C-alpha positions in Angstrom: 54.1 24.4 34.0 54.0 21.5 30.9 55.3 23.2 27.9 51.0 23.2 25.5 50.8 21.4 22.3 50.7 24.3 19.9 51.3 21.7 16.8 47.9 23.7 16.0 49.7 27.2 16.0 49.6 29.1 13.2 53.3 29.6 13.2 53.4 26.4 12.7 53.1 26.8 9.0 55.2 30.4 8.8 58.6 29.3 10.4 59.6 30.9 13.2 62.2 33.8 11.3 58.4 36.4 12.2 58.3 35.7 15.6 62.3 35.9 16.4 63.2 39.4 14.8 66.6 39.6 15.5 66.4 43.4 16.2 63.6 43.3 19.0 61.2 46.3 18.1 63.6 48.9 16.6 63.1 48.7 12.2 62.3 45.6 11.0 62.1 44.2 13.7 59.0 46.4 14.6 57.6 45.3 10.9 58.4 41.7 11.6 56.6 41.9 14.8 53.8 42.9 13.1 53.9 40.8 10.7 53.8 37.3 13.6 50.7 39.9 15.3 48.6 39.5 12.4 49.9 35.6 12.4 48.7 35.2 15.5 45.5 36.9 15.4 43.6 34.3 13.9 45.3 31.7 15.9 43.2 29.2 17.7 45.9 28.1 20.3 47.2 31.9 20.9 45.2 31.9 24.1 47.1 28.7 25.6 50.7 30.1 24.1 51.0 33.4 25.7 50.3 32.0 28.9 53.1 29.8 28.9 54.8 33.0 27.6 53.9 35.0 30.5 56.0 32.6 32.6 58.3 31.0 30.5 59.3 32.9 27.3 61.3 36.5 27.5 61.7 37.3 23.7 60.3 37.1 21.0 56.0 37.3 19.7 54.3 34.5 22.0 50.1 34.6 21.9 50.9 38.1 19.7 52.1 39.9 22.7 55.9 41.1 22.2 58.5 40.7 24.8 57.6 44.8 26.2 53.4 44.5 26.1 54.3 40.8 28.1 55.9 42.6 30.7 53.1 45.3 30.8 50.9 41.4 30.9 53.6 40.7 34.5 53.3 43.4 36.0 49.5 43.9 36.2 49.6 39.9 36.9 51.8 40.0 39.6 54.1 37.7 37.5 57.4 37.4 39.2 59.0 35.8 36.2 62.5 35.8 37.4 60.8 33.5 40.4 60.0 31.8 38.1 62.5 30.9 36.4 64.5 29.9 38.6 62.2 27.9 40.7 62.0 25.4 37.2 65.8 25.7 36.8 66.9 25.1 39.9 
């Protein structure tokens, strides 16, 4: 899958710090993720962002979903991220 054009993303206007908090979903990271989720909620490329992240990203907020939330979606959709990443980099 080719990286999607996210140039119109809301994240491009505010910077990446909201989307990659240092302490994940704990402490201030949870607050930061809520800010990121709010930013993502009005984004026009949210769906493309999430689809990319489901198959390529372990960390950060993508498409309005945290790493844990994406993991749950992968389980439901039977997406094996490890298998995809190995295939992409071999």
